C-alpha positions in Angstrom: 0.0 0.0 0.0 1.6 3.3 -1.1 2.2 6.3 1.2 -0.2 8.4 -0.9 -3.0 5.9 -0.5 -2.4 5.6 3.3 -2.4 9.4 3.5 -5.7 9.7 1.6 -7.3 7.0 3.7 -6.1 8.6 6.9 -7.4 12.0 5.8 -10.8 10.5 5.0 -11.1 8.8 8.3 -10.0 11.9 10.2 -12.6 14.0 8.3 -15.2 11.3 9.1 -14.2 11.4 12.7 -14.5 15.2 12.7 -18.0 14.9 11.3 -18.9 12.3 13.9 -17.7 14.6 16.7 -19.7 17.4 15.0 -22.9 15.4 15.3 -22.3 14.9 19.0 -21.5 18.6 19.5 -24.6 19.7 17.7 -26.8 17.3 19.6 -25.4 18.1 23.0 -24.7 21.9 22.8 -26.7 23.9 25.3 -28.3 27.4 25.0 -26.1 28.6 27.8 -22.9 27.9 25.8 -24.4 29.7 22.8 -25.2 32.7 24.9 -21.6 32.8 26.2 -20.3 32.5 22.7 -22.5 35.3 21.5 -21.1 37.6 24.2 -17.6 36.9 23.0 -18.1 36.8 19.2 -21.4 37.5 17.5 -20.1 36.3 14.1 -19.2 32.8 15.4 -22.4 32.6 17.4 -24.3 33.4 14.2 -23.0 30.2 12.6 -24.0 28.1 15.6 -27.5 29.7 15.8 -28.0 29.0 12.1 -27.3 25.3 12.6 -29.4 25.0 15.9 -32.3 26.7 14.1 -32.6 23.7 11.7 -30.6 20.9 13.3 -32.2 18.1 11.3 -31.2 19.7 8.0 -27.5 20.0 8.9 -27.2 16.7 10.7 -28.6 14.9 7.6 -25.8 16.4 5.4 -23.1 15.7 8.0 -24.2 12.1 8.3 -24.3 11.7 4.5 -20.8 13.1 4.0 -19.4 11.0 6.9 -20.8 7.8 5.4 -19.3 8.8 2.0 -15.9 9.4 3.6 -15.9 6.0 5.4 -17.1 4.1 2.4 -14.5 5.7 0.1 -11.7 4.9 2.5 -13.0 1.3 2.7 -13.0 1.0 -1.1 -9.5 2.4 -1.4 -8.1 0.0 1.2 -9.9 -3.0 -0.5 -8.6 -2.1 -3.9 -5.0 -1.8 -2.6 -5.2 -5.2 -0.9 -6.7 -6.9 -4.0 -3.5 -6.0 -5.9 -1.3 -7.6 -3.2 -3.3 -10.8 -2.7 -4.1 -13.4 -5.3 -7.4 -14.2 -3.5 -10.2 -11.7 -3.7 -11.9 -13.2 -0.7 -8.8 -12.8 1.5 -8.2 -9.3 0.4 -11.8 -8.3 1.1 -11.9 -10.0 4.5 -8.7 -8.2 5.6 -9.9 -4.8 4.4 -13.2 -5.3 6.2 -11.4 -6.1 9.5 -9.0 -3.2 9.1 -11.7 -0.6 8.3 -14.0 -2.0 11.0 -11.4 -1.4 13.7 -10.3 2.0 12.3 -13.8 3.2 11.8 -14.9 2.2 15.3 -11.9 3.8 17.0 -11.1 6.8 14.8 -14.7 7.7 13.9 -17.1 5.9 16.3 -15.5 6.3 19.8 -12.9 9.0 20.1 -14.4 11.9 18.1 -17.9 11.4 19.5 -16.6 11.4 23.1 -14.6 14.6 22.5 -17.5 16.2 20.7 -19.8 15.6 23.6 -17.2 16.5 26.3 -16.0 19.7 24.5 -19.1 20.8 22.7 -18.3 24.4 23.3 -15.0 24.3 21.5 -16.1 21.9 18.8 -19.4 23.6 17.9 -18.1 26.6 15.9 -15.9 24.7 13.3 -18.7 22.0 13.2 -21.3 24.6 12.4 -19.2 26.3 9.7 -18.5 22.9 8.0 -22.1 21.9 8.3 -23.4 25.1 6.7 -21.0 24.8 3.8 -21.8 21.2 3.2 -25.5 21.9 3.3 -25.2 24.6 0.6 -23.4 22.2 -1.7 -25.1 18.9 -0.9 -28.4 19.9 0.7 -30.5 19.0 -2.4 -28.9 15.6 -2.7 -29.8 14.6 0.9 -33.3 16.0 0.5 -33.8 13.8 -2.6 -32.3 10.7 -0.9 -34.6 11.2 2.2 -37.6 11.5 -0.2 -36.6 8.3 -1.9 -36.1 6.5 1.5 -39.5 7.6 2.7 -41.1 6.4 -0.6 -39.6 3.0 -0.1 -40.3 2.7 3.6 -43.7 1.4 4.7 -45.8 3.9 6.6 -45.4 7.6 7.0 -41.8 8.8 6.6 -40.0 11.8 8.1 -39.9 14.9 5.9 -36.5 16.0 7.4 -35.1 12.5 7.8 -35.1 10.2 10.9 -31.7 11.3 12.1 -32.8 14.1 14.6 -36.3 13.6 15.9 -38.3 13.0 19.0 -37.9 9.2 18.8 -34.2 9.5 18.9 -34.3 11.9 21.8 -36.7 9.5 23.7 -34.2 6.7 23.1 -31.4 8.8 24.6 -33.5 9.4 27.7 -34.2 5.7 28.0 -30.5 4.9 27.7 -29.7 7.5 30.3 -32.3 6.0 32.6 -30.9 2.5 32.1 -27.4 3.7 33.1 -28.7 5.4 36.2 -28.1 8.9 35.0 -31.8 9.8 35.1 -34.0 8.7 37.9 -37.3 6.9 37.4 -39.5 9.9 38.3 -37.5 12.1 35.9 -37.6 9.5 33.2 -41.4 9.3 33.4 -41.7 13.1 33.5 -39.7 13.6 30.4 -41.7 11.1 28.5 -44.9 12.8 29.8 -43.7 16.1 28.3 -43.3 14.5 24.9 -46.7 12.8 25.1 -48.4 16.1 26.1 -48.1 17.2 22.5 -50.0 14.1 21.3 -52.6 14.1 24.0 -56.0 15.7 23.3 -57.9 17.7 25.8 -60.8 15.3 25.8 -58.5 12.6 27.3 -57.7 14.8 30.3 -60.9 16.8 30.9 -63.4 16.3 33.7 -66.5 14.9 31.7 -69.8 16.8 32.0 -71.2 13.9 34.1 -68.7 14.7 36.8 -68.9 18.5 36.6 -70.1 20.5 39.6 -72.1 23.5 38.4 -74.7 26.0 39.6 -77.6 27.8 38.1 -77.2 31.5 37.6 -80.6 32.1 39.3 -79.2 30.9 42.7 -78.4 33.5 45.3 -74.9 34.2 46.7 -75.5 32.2 49.8 -76.4 29.1 47.8 -73.4 29.7 45.6 -71.0 29.9 48.6 -72.7 26.9 50.2 -72.1 24.8 47.1 -68.4 26.0 46.9 -67.8 25.1 50.6 -69.5 21.7 50.3 -67.8 20.7 47.0 -64.4 22.2 47.8 -64.1 24.0 44.4 -63.1 27.7 44.2 -64.3 28.1 40.5 -67.7 26.8 39.5 -69.3 27.0 36.0 -72.6 28.9 36.0 -75.4 27.6 33.7 -78.4 29.3 32.1 -81.1 27.2 30.6 -79.1 24.0 30.8 -75.6 22.6 31.0 -75.0 23.3 27.4 -75.6 27.0 28.1 -72.7 28.1 30.4 -72.9 31.8 31.0 -69.7 32.3 33.0 -67.5 31.2 35.9 -68.3 32.0 39.5 -65.2 32.6 41.7 -65.6 32.0 45.4 -63.4 34.9 46.3 -65.7 37.2 44.3 -68.8 35.9 46.1 -67.2 36.0 49.5 -65.9 39.5 48.9 -69.3 40.8 48.0 -71.1 39.2 50.9 -68.4 40.5 53.3 -68.9 44.0 52.0 -72.7 43.9 51.9 -74.3 41.2 54.1 -77.8 41.5 52.6 -76.4 40.5 49.2 -76.4 36.9 50.3 -80.1 36.7 49.8 -80.8 39.6 47.5 -78.2 39.1 44.7 -77.8 36.3 42.3 -74.7 34.3 41.3 -75.3 35.5 37.7 -74.6 39.0 38.8 -71.0 38.2 39.8 -69.5 36.2 36.9 -66.3 36.1 35.1 -66.0 35.3 31.4 -65.7 31.6 30.6 -63.1 30.3 28.2 -64.3 27.7 25.7 -62.0 25.3 23.8 -62.6 22.4 21.4 -62.1 18.9 22.7 -59.7 18.2 19.8 -57.1 20.8 21.0 -53.8 19.3 22.2 -52.8 19.5 25.8 -49.5 21.2 25.0 -51.3 24.0 23.0 -53.8 24.5 25.8 -51.1 24.7 28.5 -49.3 27.5 26.5 -52.6 29.4 26.1 -53.5 29.1 29.8 -50.0 30.3 30.8 -50.1 33.2 28.4 -53.7 34.3 29.2 -53.5 33.4 32.9 -56.5 31.1 32.7 -57.0 28.4 35.3 -60.2 26.8 34.0 -61.7 26.2 30.6 -65.0 24.8 29.3 -64.5 22.0 26.7 -67.1 21.9 23.9 -67.7 19.1 21.4 -68.1 19.4 17.7 -71.8 20.4 18.1 -71.0 23.2 20.5 -72.4 21.3 23.5 -70.5 21.1 26.9 -68.3 18.1 26.9 -66.6 18.8 30.2 -64.1 21.2 31.8 -60.3 21.2 32.2 -58.0 23.0 34.6 -54.4 23.9 34.5 -53.8 21.3 37.3 -55.2 18.6 35.0 -52.5 19.4 32.5 -49.8 19.6 35.1 -50.8 16.2 36.5 -50.3 14.7 33.0 -46.6 15.7 33.5 -45.8 15.3 37.2 -48.5 12.6 38.1 -51.4 12.7 40.5 -51.4 15.6 42.8 -52.8 14.2 46.1 -54.6 16.2 48.7 -53.0 16.6 52.1 -55.9 14.8 53.7 -55.9 11.8 51.4 -55.3 8.5 53.0 -55.8 4.8 52.2 -59.5 4.0 52.9 -60.9 0.6 53.8 -63.7 -0.6 51.5 -66.1 -0.8 54.5 -65.7 0.0 58.2 -68.5 -0.7 60.6 -69.1 2.0 63.1 -72.1 0.3 64.6 -72.3 -3.3 63.6 -75.3 -3.9 61.3 -76.5 -0.3 61.6 -73.9 2.2 60.6 -70.8 2.0 58.4 -68.3 4.2 56.5 -67.8 2.9 53.0 -65.4 3.8 50.2 -67.2 5.5 47.3 -65.2 3.2 44.9 -66.8 0.0 46.4 -68.9 -1.9 43.8 -72.6 -1.4 44.3 -73.2 -5.1 44.3 -70.6 -5.6 47.0 -72.3 -3.0 49.1 -75.6 -4.9 48.6 -74.0 -8.0 49.8 -72.7 -6.3 53.0 -76.1 -4.8 53.7 -77.9 -8.0 52.8 -80.3 -6.4 50.3 -81.3 -7.3 46.7 -80.8 -4.8 43.9 -83.2 -4.8 40.9 -82.0 -4.6 37.3 -82.7 -0.8 37.0 -80.5 -0.1 40.1 -77.6 -2.1 38.7 -77.8 -0.7 35.2 -75.1 1.7 33.9 -73.3 2.0 37.3 -70.5 0.1 39.0 -69.6 2.0 42.2 -71.5 3.6 45.0 -70.3 7.0 43.9 -71.7 6.3 40.4 -74.9 5.1 41.9 -75.4 8.3 43.9 -74.7 10.4 40.8 -77.3 8.5 38.9 -79.9 8.8 41.6 -79.3 12.5 42.2 -78.9 13.4 38.5 -75.7 15.3 39.3 -72.3 14.9 40.9 -72.7 14.1 44.7 -71.0 16.6 47.1 -70.5 16.3 50.8 -73.9 16.1 52.5 -75.8 14.7 49.5 -78.2 11.9 50.5 -80.1 9.1 48.8 -82.2 6.1 50.0 -81.5 2.5 49.2 -83.8 -0.2 50.5 -84.2 1.3 53.9 -80.6 2.5 54.2 -79.6 6.2 54.0 -76.4 6.9 52.1 -74.7 10.2 52.8 -71.7 11.5 50.9 -68.8 12.5 53.1 -65.6 14.5 52.5 -64.1 14.7 49.1 -60.6 13.5 48.3 -58.0 14.4 45.7 -57.6 17.6 43.8 -60.8 17.0 41.8 -62.7 16.7 45.1 -64.4 13.5 44.2 -66.3 11.9 47.1 -64.0 9.5 48.9 -66.4 7.9 51.4 -70.1 7.6 52.2 -71.9 7.0 55.5 -74.4 4.2 55.3 -77.1 4.2 58.1 -80.1 2.0 58.6 -83.4 3.9 58.8 -85.8 5.7 56.5 -85.3 9.5 56.3 -86.1 11.9 53.6 -83.2 12.3 51.2 -81.8 15.7 50.1 -79.7 16.6 47.1 
């Protein structure tokens, strides 16, 4: 093998290594380093910002040229060895082994490590080379990506699969497996990605679970509902639930009654409303979170394709999708049933199946009572025609069932009190 050939192969491998390090630098560079660079030299920072504005475009070109350099070096080595060996198979085998080792060390390991460790120093020359290569070879890579997408089953990637969300997710998974990212952080990062694909209707409180109040109720009734339900913002309806006229804030009602005591009975909830925000159920959670932050909205009414009320959603619902369930400080693990007075009075979890309750109380439920419901909480909602709040009561075969305190951020009823005896139920 001639010295010239060795020099060409070495230069090709070194250039391929530089490009591999450039990929690592572009993928790992932080905005802080860019800001520091901008304070020192705006011209150099401009090259970097240009690449970071469209990383996929430049990474595709860098990858293309790196592959071309490695393959060219491999062909040159193979051609040189074929001239020295009588056997083509031996020459090809030796060239494959040599180039495999050289590519792994010179291109795969060393430069990538240096590019990641010294991204600040590497990013400027990497950006300059990437921009130049993109000007010359950009159309070729675009054409090749289009051909690859056409041959690949399913929907392809317009900008290529080399710098996308899936790749970043995989990096997060690898970091978690190596112990660099904790379990909670790993789940949170994936939740952020999924937020952009999650629709509002998947996170909203459905209309069957909404707590609302008629605009014709007075302030005393509004405050009473707020205190019993635990909600500080309550939708106010006009003719029906599909006609929401605004949102009642507890602090507005409390302030008015504090300033003018007679207003409790003389003024209506409809007189003290704030404008409601309506959003389609097909909006993504990520878009809604941005809007809520920008406009300082805490609660929005979700409407379906016909304009009817589908449910409501709060900013806490969106945050829970990222950080997980936000528990109330009073939440605890509840037994399914706890007898206070054996055979006469018991505290029961609202999640207990209605048929299991019937078994404990030794009563028989008819078909209409079992239909469309599973839990005691659901049975109460069906019987009342609205979401039960603390103090709501129903009768069931001589037993009085009273909703107790709510649990969780959504203030769903956690337990009910079951007592033997016939008393008139109240909503």
